SERO-4910 file (N, C-alpha, C, O; in steps of 0.05 Angstrom, whole numbers):
BEGIN
 pado doro    nc1    nc2    nc3   cac1   cac2   cac3    cc1    cc2    cc3    oc1    oc2    oc3
  Met    A   -289   -409    423   -269   -396    428   -282   -368    425   -302   -363    412
  Lys    A   -262   -347    443   -269   -326    440   -240   -312    426   -217   -314    432
  Ile    A   -253   -298    405   -236   -285    385   -241   -252    382   -261   -240    376
  Leu    A   -215   -242    391   -219   -215    389   -202   -203    360   -178   -197    359
  Phe    A   -223   -202    335   -226   -187    315   -218   -164    302   -236   -154    288
  Leu    A   -195   -150    301   -191   -134    299   -184   -128    263   -167   -140    249
  Gly    A   -204   -107    255   -208   -112    226   -210    -84    213   -208    -66    230
  Gly    A   -214    -76    190   -215    -49    166   -224    -66    146   -222    -90    146
  Asn    A   -236    -48    124   -236    -48     90   -241    -84     91   -223    -98    100
  Leu    A   -261    -92     83   -266   -117     79   -270   -143    100   -280   -165     96
  Ala    A   -260   -129    125   -257   -149    145   -275   -165    160   -271   -187    169
  Ser    A   -297   -152    162   -316   -155    173   -336   -181    162   -350   -195    175
  Asp    A   -331   -181    139   -347   -216    125   -337   -236    140   -350   -253    152
  Leu    A   -296   -231    139   -288   -256    154   -296   -264    177   -295   -288    182
  Ala    A   -307   -242    198   -311   -245    221   -341   -255    227   -344   -269    247
  Glu    A   -363   -248    211   -384   -258    208   -385   -289    201   -403   -305    206
  Trp    A   -357   -296    184   -356   -327    179   -350   -331    205   -370   -343    212
  Leu    A   -336   -329    223   -323   -343    242   -344   -350    259   -346   -372    269
  Gly    A   -370   -319    262   -391   -327    278   -397   -347    272   -397   -367    286
  Ser    A   -402   -344    248   -424   -369    229   -414   -398    246   -431   -413    255
  Gln    A   -386   -403    248   -377   -427    255   -376   -433    283   -364   -452    292
  Gly    A   -391   -412    301   -397   -423    328   -369   -414    343   -359   -426    362
  Glu    A   -357   -386    329   -342   -373    346   -348   -351    370   -370   -340    365
  Glu    A   -339   -344    388   -348   -324    396   -331   -293    387   -310   -287    400
  Val    A   -340   -278    368   -319   -253    358   -334   -237    374   -356   -237    385
  Val    A   -305   -217    372   -314   -184    388   -304   -166    368   -279   -164    372
  Tyr    A   -309   -154    351   -297   -144    319   -298   -116    332   -315   -107    348
  Arg    A   -264    -98    315   -267    -76    327   -248    -64    310   -224    -71    308
  Glu    A   -257    -46    298   -242    -33    281   -219      1    290   -199     13    280
  Asp    A   -238      4    315   -221     27    331   -195     16    342   -188     -7    340
  Lys    A   -181     36    353   -155     29    367   -164     20    395   -178     35    408
  Ile    A   -158      1    402   -154    -20    420   -141    -12    437   -122      2    430
  Ser    A   -145    -16    465   -124    -14    484   -122    -41    499   -140    -57    496
  Ile    A    -93    -48    520    -89    -65    528   -104    -69    556   -104    -90    569
  Glu    A   -117    -44    563   -135    -52    582   -157    -65    569   -161    -89    573
  Glu    A   -175    -50    549   -201    -66    537   -189    -93    529   -205   -111    534
  Thr    A   -171    -99    519   -163   -132    513   -171   -146    544   -189   -161    551
  Lys    A   -153   -137    556   -156   -143    580   -187   -154    588   -191   -178    594
  Glu    A   -204   -136    588   -223   -127    592   -243   -157    587   -254   -171    603
  Ile    A   -241   -160    546   -244   -172    534   -241   -201    541   -257   -217    551
  Asn    A   -223   -201    536   -192   -233    553   -203   -253    529   -222   -269    532
  Pro    A   -189   -250    504   -194   -265    486   -187   -288    487   -182   -291    511
  Asp    A   -183   -314    471   -162   -329    468   -154   -326    441   -149   -349    433
  Phe    A   -150   -312    427   -142   -313    403   -148   -287    388   -169   -275    392
  Ile    A   -128   -278    370   -134   -246    359   -132   -249    327   -116   -263    315
  Ile    A   -141   -242    322   -138   -242    282   -137   -209    281   -154   -195    292
  Ser    A   -115   -199    268   -119   -175    251   -116   -172    234    -93   -173    225
  Tyr    A   -141   -164    215   -137   -161    183   -150   -134    178   -171   -124    188
  Asn    A   -131   -125    158   -132   -105    146   -146    -84    168   -165    -69    171
  Tyr    A   -117    -93    185   -133    -63    212   -111    -41    216    -89    -51    208
  Arg    A   -109    -28    220   -100      1    217    -76      5    231    -58     19    221
  Tyr    A    -72     -8    257    -59     -3    277    -41    -21    289    -51    -43    290
  Ile    A    -11    -18    301      1    -36    303     -2    -47    330     -3    -36    351
  Ile    A     -3    -75    322    -17    -92    359      5    -94    380     17   -115    378
  Pro    A     13    -78    400     41    -95    418     41   -107    426     23   -122    433
  Lys    A     72   -109    429     73   -138    439     66   -152    467     67   -177    470
  Glu    A     57   -133    488     41   -142    505     15   -152    497      7   -168    514
  Met    A      2   -149    482    -28   -141    477    -33   -179    458    -54   -191    455
  Ile    A     -3   -190    450      3   -205    440      9   -229    453      8   -252    446
  Ser    A     14   -217    477     28   -243    498      7   -247    523     12   -258    544
  Leu    A    -23   -232    517    -48   -231    530    -54   -256    519    -64   -273    534
  Val    A    -50   -265    489    -66   -290    489    -42   -318    476    -44   -335    458
  Ser    A    -21   -312    496     -8   -336    494     14   -336    462     28   -355    456
  Gly    A     12   -315    448     19   -319    413      0   -323    401      3   -330    377
  Lys    A    -19   -321    409    -32   -332    391    -50   -310    374    -74   -309    378
  Ala    A    -38   -294    357    -50   -273    342    -40   -272    312    -16   -268    308
  Ile    A    -54   -275    294    -48   -277    273    -56   -263    256    -80   -257    260
  Asn    A    -46   -253    235    -47   -238    204    -54   -242    182    -35   -247    167
  Pro    A    -74   -244    171    -81   -253    143    -69   -221    127    -75   -197    132
  His    A    -53   -230    111    -36   -211    103    -35   -206     77    -13   -217     72
  Ile    A    -46   -196     49    -44   -201     23    -24   -190      6    -30   -176    -13
  Ser    A      0   -196     10     31   -208     -4     36   -232      5     20   -244     19
  Tyr    A     63   -243     -6     79   -265    -11     97   -251      8    109   -231      1
  Leu    A     99   -262     37    122   -255     52    143   -273     43    138   -296     34
  Pro    A    168   -264     44    171   -237     66    178   -209     47    192   -189     52
  Phe    A    161   -217     19    156   -191      0    142   -179     15    129   -190     33
  Asn    A    142   -151     10    118   -125     14    115   -120     41    101   -101     46
  Lys    A    124   -131     59    109   -118     88    105    -94     86    114    -76     72
  Gly    A     90    -95    104     73    -64    111     53    -54     89     38    -70     78
  Tyr    A     52    -24     84     38    -13     79     29    -22     41     49    -32     30
  His    A     12    -21     28     -4    -17      0     20    -46     -8     39    -43    -23
  Pro    A     14    -73      4     31   -100    -10     21    -96    -44     36    -92    -63
  Asn    A     -1    -99    -44    -13   -107    -79     12    -91    -98     27   -100   -115
  Ile    A      9    -63    -86     13    -41   -111     42    -50   -108     49    -64   -127
  Trp    A     63    -46    -85     92    -49    -83     91    -74    -95    113    -73   -106
  Ser    A     77   -106   -104     88   -125   -116     94   -125   -139    111   -139   -150
  Phe    A     69   -100   -153     75    -93   -184    102    -74   -196    119    -77   -214
  Leu    A     96    -53   -176    125    -35   -178    159    -56   -172    180    -52   -184
  Asp    A    156    -73   -156    180    -80   -148    188   -109   -168    208   -124   -168
  Asn    A    168   -110   -181    169   -144   -190    172   -173   -174    183   -194   -179
  Thr    A    156   -161   -153    155   -186   -137    134   -203   -133    111   -195   -140
  Pro    A    138   -230   -119    114   -253   -128     89   -237   -108     90   -226    -87
  Lys    A     66   -242   -127     47   -236   -122     37   -259   -101     42   -282   -108
  Gly    A     21   -256    -74      2   -279    -60     -1   -273    -36     11   -253    -28
  Val    A    -14   -286    -21    -26   -285      1     -9   -294     29      9   -311     26
  Thr    A    -13   -288     46      0   -299     76    -13   -296     91    -26   -275     93
  Ile    A    -17   -327    115    -21   -313    137     -1   -324    159      8   -347    160
  His    A      4   -303    176     32   -301    197     24   -302    228      0   -298    233
  Tyr    A     40   -307    245     38   -302    271     51   -271    271     71   -261    261
  Ile    A     32   -265    287     38   -226    286     58   -234    314     55   -254    328
  Asp    A     82   -208    316    107   -207    323    110   -180    335     90   -165    331
  Glu    A    121   -174    343    137   -147    343    141   -130    326    141   -106    331
  Gly    A    144   -140    303    157   -133    279    128   -119    263    106   -119    274
  Ile    A    134   -108    234    112   -106    212    116   -133    207    137   -144    210
  Asp    A     94   -143    200     94   -173    185    120   -179    184    138   -171    169
  Thr    A    120   -191    198    158   -208    211    157   -230    218    175   -246    216
  Gly    A    126   -238    231    120   -265    247    121   -292    225    123   -293    200
  Asp    A    120   -310    242    134   -335    230    101   -345    216     78   -344    226
  Ile    A    115   -357    182     90   -355    165     76   -388    176     88   -408    183
  Ile    A     50   -384    173     32   -404    178     29   -420    156     40   -442    152
  Val    A      8   -404    135     15   -417    102     11   -389     90      9   -367     99
  Gln    A     13   -403     63     14   -374     41     10   -394     19      9   -419     18
  Lys    A      6   -372      0     -4   -382    -26      0   -364    -45    -11   -342    -40
  Glu    A     16   -365    -75     27   -348    -84      3   -347   -109     -7   -367   -117
  Ile    A     -3   -323   -117    -29   -316   -135    -18   -307   -156      4   -295   -156
  Pro    A    -38   -313   -187    -13   -303   -217    -48   -280   -217    -72   -282   -211
  Ile    A    -33   -266   -226    -41   -237   -234    -34   -222   -258    -13   -208   -261
  Asp    A    -60   -227   -279    -51   -219   -302    -35   -188   -302    -56   -177   -309
  Glu    A    -26   -177   -302    -20   -151   -306    -26   -136   -343    -30   -113   -350
  Ser    A    -24   -150   -352    -52   -131   -375    -71   -125   -372    -78   -103   -380
  Arg    A    -90   -143   -357   -123   -140   -351   -130   -125   -329   -152   -113   -325
  Glu    A   -113   -126   -314   -113   -124   -283   -111    -91   -277    -95    -74   -286
  Thr    A   -134    -87   -258   -126    -53   -249   -116    -63   -230   -111    -87   -226
  Leu    A   -111    -29   -205    -94    -36   -183   -121    -52   -156   -118    -64   -135
  Lys    A   -151    -40   -177   -176    -44   -151   -188    -81   -157   -202    -92   -141
  Ser    A   -178    -92   -180   -191   -119   -187   -175   -131   -173   -187   -148   -159
  Ser    A   -140   -129   -167   -119   -148   -158   -121   -146   -140   -110   -164   -127
  Tyr    A   -136   -124   -123   -136   -120   -100   -157   -143    -83   -153   -159    -65
  Glu    A   -180   -136    -96   -208   -158    -96   -200   -185   -102   -211   -202    -87
  Ile    A   -179   -198   -125   -173   -216   -125   -157   -234    -97   -162   -257    -88
  Leu    A   -139   -216    -90   -124   -218    -66   -137   -218    -36   -130   -230    -16
  Gln    A   -157   -203    -41   -175   -210    -19   -192   -228    -17   -196   -235      7
  Arg    A   -209   -244    -40   -218   -265    -45   -203   -290    -35   -212   -305    -18
  Glu    A   -175   -291    -51   -157   -316    -41   -145   -314     -7   -136   -335      2
  Ile    A   -144   -295      7   -135   -291     33   -162   -300     51   -162   -310     73
  Gln    A   -183   -292     35   -209   -303     54   -208   -329     48   -213   -342     68
  Lys    A   -202   -346     25   -205   -376     23   -187   -384     35   -198   -402     49
  Leu    A   -165   -385     42   -140   -392     50   -146   -396     77   -147   -420     84
  Phe    A   -152   -373    101   -154   -369    128   -185   -391    124   -187   -407    142
  Lys    A   -208   -391    103   -226   -421    124   -226   -442    109   -243   -459    112
  Glu    A   -209   -443     94   -192   -468     81   -171   -482    119   -164   -504    124
  Asn    A   -169   -463    130   -138   -474    142   -151   -459    179   -137   -458    199
  Trp    A   -175   -450    177   -183   -444    206   -186   -466    222   -180   -462    245
  Ser    A   -194   -489    217   -199   -510    234   -168   -512    254   -162   -507    277
  Lys    A   -153   -520    232   -123   -525    241   -104   -498    261    -86   -498    278
  Met    A   -122   -475    245   -100   -457    260   -107   -447    290    -92   -438    307
  Arg    A   -137   -452    290   -145   -447    315   -138   -465    347   -139   -462    371
  Lys    A   -131   -486    327   -118   -520    337    -83   -510    347    -73   -514    369
  Gln    A    -73   -500    329    -39   -484    316    -33   -520    320    -23   -531    339
  Glu    A    -46   -532    291    -45   -558    296    -21   -554    263    -14   -573    249
  Ile    A    -14   -524    258     12   -519    228     29   -515    239     27   -497    256
  Thr    A     50   -528    237     76   -521    242     81   -493    227     84   -494    202
  Pro    A     83   -473    238     95   -450    231    125   -451    219    138   -471    224
  Arg    A    136   -433    206    159   -434    192    174   -398    194    162   -377    194
  Pro    A    199   -403    195    207   -378    193    204   -357    174    195   -370    155
  Gln    A    206   -337    167    210   -327    145    226   -323    129    242   -307    139
  Pro    A    233   -331    106    266   -331     90    274   -302    101    258   -286    109
  Glu    A    304   -297     98    311   -278     92    312   -260     71    316   -268     48
  Gly    A    307   -226     78    313   -212     53    286   -202     56    281   -199     79
  Gly    A    258   -195     32    238   -185     28    247   -156     19    266   -148      7
  Ser    A    225   -145     30    218   -113     30    192   -108     48    176   -124     57
  Ile    A    193    -75     52    179    -75     74    170    -44     63    187    -33     49
  His    A    157    -36     65    144    -14     48    128     11     68    107      2     77
  Tyr    A    134     36     75    117     41     89     94     71     76     96     82     54
  Arg    A     73     78     97     50    103     86     62    132     63     53    145     45
  Lys    A     84    129     77    107    152     62    110    151     40    102    170     25
  Glu    A    122    127     30    121    119     -1    104    121    -19    110    116    -42
  Met    A     78    130    -12     53    135    -30     62    150    -53     56    147    -77
  Val    A     83    171    -40     88    196    -57    107    191    -83    114    206   -101
  Lys    A    110    167    -79    129    161   -105    106    135   -125    116    116   -136
  Phe    A     83    139   -124     70    132   -143     32    147   -145     16    147   -163
  Glu    A     31    156   -119      6    176   -130     -3    196   -143    -24    208   -139
  Arg    A     17    201   -161     11    220   -183     -2    205   -201    -22    211   -214
  Phe    A     17    177   -202      1    157   -225    -24    156   -237    -35    156   -259
  Ile    A    -30    155   -200    -63    142   -200    -80    170   -192    -98    167   -176
  Val    A    -75    195   -201    -93    217   -189   -118    211   -213   -141    212   -205
  Glu    A   -114    208   -231   -136    206   -259   -164    181   -257   -188    184   -261
  Asn    A   -148    157   -251   -165    134   -246   -165    123   -225   -173    100   -224
  Gly    A   -159    134   -205   -156    123   -171   -141     92   -172   -119     83   -180
  Trp    A   -163     81   -159   -160     48   -145   -168     31   -181   -165      6   -182
  Asp    A   -175     44   -200   -185     35   -227   -159     38   -239   -161     17   -251
  Thr    A   -141     45   -245   -108     50   -254   -109     17   -271   -118     -3   -260
  Pro    A   -100     17   -291    -97     -7   -304    -62     -6   -292    -48     14   -296
  Ile    A    -52    -33   -278    -28    -43   -269    -10    -32   -289      5    -13   -283
  Ala    A    -11    -42   -315      7    -47   -333      8     -7   -336     32     -4   -342
  Asp    A     -1     15   -336     -4     37   -340      9     50   -317     20     71   -322
  Leu    A     10     42   -289     17     47   -267     50     38   -273     67     55   -271
  Lys    A     55     21   -279     80      4   -282     94     23   -303    116     32   -296
  Lys    A     86     30   -323    101     41   -356    104     72   -334    128     77   -329
  Arg    A     86     89   -322     90    103   -314    108    110   -290    121    130   -284
  Tyr    A    106     97   -283    131     93   -258    157     86   -262    176    100   -255
  Asn    A    158     68   -272    182     53   -292    199     79   -306    223     83   -304
  Ala    A    180     96   -321    199    116   -338    206    138   -315    223    155   -320
  Cys    A    191    138   -292    212    168   -277    228    153   -269    249    165   -266
  Ser    A    232    116   -260    254    116   -246    276    109   -260    293     95   -249
  Glu    A    277    116   -281    300    103   -296    323    125   -293    345    121   -302
***
């Protein structure tokens, strides 16, 4: 199977794993056009940590066989920095693999798993790494069935939340000192104090 793998930040490991499973993988991190996608002529699209929105026309080229491994427990925390918002909004933590549609992380859920994270011990970085490991594990465990479309997807439940890049201003001043090594408990304490 020819896979167009659109990635970024830790995604290349999963693309390499697919290659080791005998898949023909074309890996890209830059913005790709419809014309380039047509030239590649993929059977399947995977978007994992990709920075760009995939247009409906591109999804149509693979008859809807386009999926996104996402590090949130959808429908919560669609969009930008899902890990951080799961703590700030006190929503479930987890990972989800879903079909891509024209919305932002709104497609039908293929598989998902809730992941417990000890907020008193973990930092933003360590919690992100936990979720990245878990999403890759979930992907590998289910790839054979996903590629054959043997898993019946389900619509996302109503509700949830979505966050955008511009919302970083709500918390970025609290992580200036330690960056991604900021303890989750410290971030929440400072964020909540300013939100009251």
